[in-house]
C-alpha positions as CSV (number, residue, x, y, z in Angstrom):
1,X,16.3,-3.5,-10.3
2,X,12.5,-2.1,-11.6
3,X,9.7,-3.6,-10.0
4,X,7.6,-4.4,-13.3
5,X,9.8,-5.9,-14.7
6,X,9.5,-8.4,-12.0
7,X,6.5,-8.7,-11.1
8,X,3.4,-8.7,-13.3
9,X,-0.3,-10.2,-14.4
10,X,-0.5,-11.5,-17.9
11,X,-4.3,-13.9,-17.1
12,X,-5.7,-10.8,-16.2
13,X,-8.4,-13.1,-14.9
14,X,-11.0,-10.7,-12.7
15,X,-14.4,-8.7,-14.1
16,X,-14.6,-6.1,-11.9
17,X,-11.5,-3.9,-12.3
18,X,-10.2,-2.0,-15.3
19,X,-7.7,-3.6,-16.9
20,X,-6.6,-0.6,-18.7
21,X,-5.8,1.3,-15.6
22,X,-3.1,-1.9,-14.5
23,X,0.6,-0.7,-13.1
24,X,3.2,-2.1,-11.2
25,X,5.5,0.6,-10.4
26,X,8.2,1.4,-13.2
27,X,10.8,2.4,-10.7
28,X,14.2,1.4,-10.7
29,X,15.5,0.7,-7.0
30,X,17.6,-1.0,-5.0
31,X,15.6,-3.0,-3.1
32,X,18.0,-3.8,0.0
33,X,17.2,0.0,1.4
34,X,13.7,-0.5,1.4
35,X,12.4,-0.7,5.3
36,X,8.6,0.6,5.5
37,X,6.5,-0.6,2.6
38,X,3.0,1.3,2.2
39,X,-0.2,-0.4,0.4
40,X,-3.0,1.1,-0.5
41,X,-6.2,-0.2,-1.9
42,X,-5.9,0.0,-6.1
43,X,-4.6,2.1,-9.0
44,X,-5.9,5.2,-10.3
45,X,-8.5,5.9,-12.6
46,X,-5.5,8.0,-14.7
47,X,-1.8,6.8,-14.0
48,X,-1.4,10.5,-14.0
49,X,-2.5,10.3,-10.9
50,X,-0.1,7.4,-9.4
51,X,2.3,7.6,-7.0
52,X,5.7,7.4,-8.9
53,X,3.8,9.8,-12.1
54,X,6.1,12.7,-11.2
55,X,4.4,16.6,-11.0
56,X,1.8,17.2,-9.0
57,X,-0.1,13.4,-9.6
58,X,-3.5,12.6,-6.8
59,X,-1.6,10.0,-5.2
60,X,1.7,11.5,-4.5
61,X,0.1,14.6,-2.9
62,X,-2.1,13.1,-0.4
63,X,0.4,10.8,0.2
64,X,3.3,13.4,1.5
65,X,1.3,15.2,2.6
66,X,0.0,12.5,5.3
67,X,3.7,11.6,6.0
68,X,4.1,15.4,6.6
69,X,1.2,15.2,8.9
70,X,3.7,12.2,10.8
71,X,6.8,14.6,10.7
72,X,8.4,13.2,8.0
73,X,9.1,16.7,6.4
74,X,9.4,15.5,3.2
75,X,8.3,16.7,-0.5
76,X,8.7,14.1,-3.1
77,X,8.0,10.6,-3.2
78,X,11.3,10.3,-4.2
79,X,11.8,11.6,-1.4
80,X,9.9,9.2,0.4
81,X,12.3,6.4,-1.4
82,X,15.4,8.0,-0.4
83,X,14.2,7.5,3.5
84,X,13.7,3.9,2.9
85,X,9.6,3.8,1.6
86,X,8.0,1.9,-0.9
87,X,4.5,2.7,-2.4
88,X,2.4,0.7,-3.8
89,X,-1.4,-0.8,-4.6
90,X,-3.0,-4.1,-2.8
91,X,-4.6,-4.0,-6.2
92,X,-3.2,-3.4,-9.8
93,X,-5.6,-2.3,-12.0
94,X,-7.9,0.7,-11.3
95,X,-11.8,0.7,-9.5
96,X,-15.2,0.1,-11.4
97,X,-17.6,1.1,-9.1
98,X,-16.9,1.7,-4.7
99,X,-15.7,-1.4,-3.5
100,X,-13.2,-4.6,-5.0
101,X,-14.4,-8.1,-5.1
102,X,-12.6,-10.6,-2.5
103,X,-12.4,-12.9,-5.3
104,X,-10.1,-9.5,-7.0
105,X,-8.2,-8.6,-4.3
106,X,-7.4,-12.5,-3.7
107,X,-5.7,-13.2,-7.6
108,X,-3.9,-9.6,-6.8
109,X,-2.9,-11.1,-3.7
110,X,0.1,-13.2,-5.4
111,X,1.1,-10.1,-7.3
112,X,1.7,-8.5,-4.1
113,X,3.1,-11.6,-2.5
114,X,5.5,-11.4,-5.2
115,X,6.4,-7.4,-5.0
116,X,6.9,-7.8,-1.4
117,X,9.4,-11.2,-1.4
118,X,11.8,-7.8,-3.3
119,X,12.6,-6.7,0.0
120,X,14.7,-8.1,2.2
121,X,15.3,-5.5,5.0
122,X,11.7,-4.5,5.5
123,X,10.7,-3.7,8.8
124,X,6.9,-2.0,8.6
125,X,4.5,-3.3,6.3
126,X,1.4,0.1,6.1
127,X,-1.7,-1.3,4.9
128,X,-3.9,1.6,4.3
129,X,-7.5,0.3,4.3
130,X,-9.6,-3.0,3.9
131,X,-8.5,-4.0,0.4
132,X,-5.1,-4.0,1.5
133,X,-5.1,-5.9,4.8
134,X,-8.1,-8.7,2.7
135,X,-4.7,-8.5,1.0
136,X,-2.6,-9.3,3.3
137,X,-4.3,-12.0,5.5
138,X,-5.5,-14.3,1.9
139,X,-1.0,-13.8,1.2
140,X,-1.2,-15.4,4.8
141,X,-4.0,-18.2,4.5
142,X,-2.1,-18.9,1.6
143,X,-0.1,-20.1,2.6
144,X,-1.7,-22.1,5.6
145,X,-0.9,-18.9,8.2
146,X,-3.6,-17.4,10.7
147,X,-4.5,-14.1,9.3
148,X,-2.3,-11.1,9.8
149,X,-5.2,-8.4,10.9
150,X,-7.7,-10.0,13.0
151,X,-12.3,-9.5,12.0
152,X,-12.4,-6.0,13.1
153,X,-13.4,-2.5,12.0
154,X,-9.8,-0.7,11.8
155,X,-10.8,2.3,14.8
156,X,-10.7,-0.9,17.0
157,X,-7.7,-2.8,16.2
158,X,-5.2,0.0,14.4
159,X,-3.6,0.5,18.3
160,X,-2.7,-2.9,18.7
161,X,1.3,-4.6,17.8
162,X,0.8,-7.2,14.7
163,X,3.6,-8.9,13.0
164,X,3.9,-11.2,9.4
165,X,7.4,-12.7,8.7
166,X,9.2,-10.7,10.4
167,X,7.9,-7.3,9.4
168,X,5.8,-5.5,12.3
169,X,2.2,-4.9,10.2
170,X,0.5,-1.1,10.8
171,X,-3.6,-2.0,9.5
172,X,-4.7,1.9,9.1
173,X,-6.5,4.2,6.6
174,X,-6.5,4.9,2.6
175,X,-4.7,8.1,2.5
176,X,-4.6,7.9,-1.9
177,X,-7.3,9.5,-2.6
178,X,-9.7,13.0,-2.8
179,X,-10.9,11.6,0.7
180,X,-7.8,11.9,2.4
181,X,-8.6,15.8,2.4
182,X,-12.3,15.6,4.1
183,X,-12.1,12.6,6.0
184,X,-10.1,14.5,9.2
185,X,-10.6,11.7,12.3
186,X,-9.0,9.9,9.9
187,X,-6.4,11.9,8.5
188,X,-5.2,12.9,12.2
189,X,-4.8,8.4,12.5
190,X,-3.2,8.3,9.9
191,X,-1.0,10.5,11.0
192,X,-0.3,8.6,14.1
193,X,0.2,5.5,12.7
194,X,2.8,6.4,10.0
195,X,5.0,9.2,12.9
196,X,5.3,4.9,14.8
197,X,6.4,3.6,12.3
198,X,9.1,5.6,11.5
199,X,10.1,6.3,14.4
200,X,10.5,2.4,14.4
201,X,12.8,2.1,11.4
């Protein structure tokens, strides 16, 4: 299965993102082998920084380091895929500023929902940052379900057990991008969350 052939945006209705940075992972994989899906914020401003760009892409560098902080012992995104970890973003286009409008997150959550439905054996869903958390809540609310993650700062809620459609859900912090190397306390908490997630699978 090739993910970007199953999940695609054609209307591009959102006005506060860079449509020329639109990116759904164009990778081939066996969907039944995926047990963890990690959702970060938005596509990078440069395609060469995306998880699956190869080389030393920024998203790959920080994410591999985050998993190694958790004791995973991996050296690439391909190693993570072999361990059953799929990486994606809640918003498929790049940001134009610091934040992303709620309506954009809601619109793009339709794509994320379709993307998640491709993987029948997911046990853990990692939500890396507020945008990913909001996107999952949009999916739940659209189906008439209660919020998957309650309101509140990630710091206060991250040690609670949350579940969504049979998956254990971890609200955590953004691991993709340069801030990962700066915010040491968040980096430590990311490692703790990933360690717990890896133990579950």
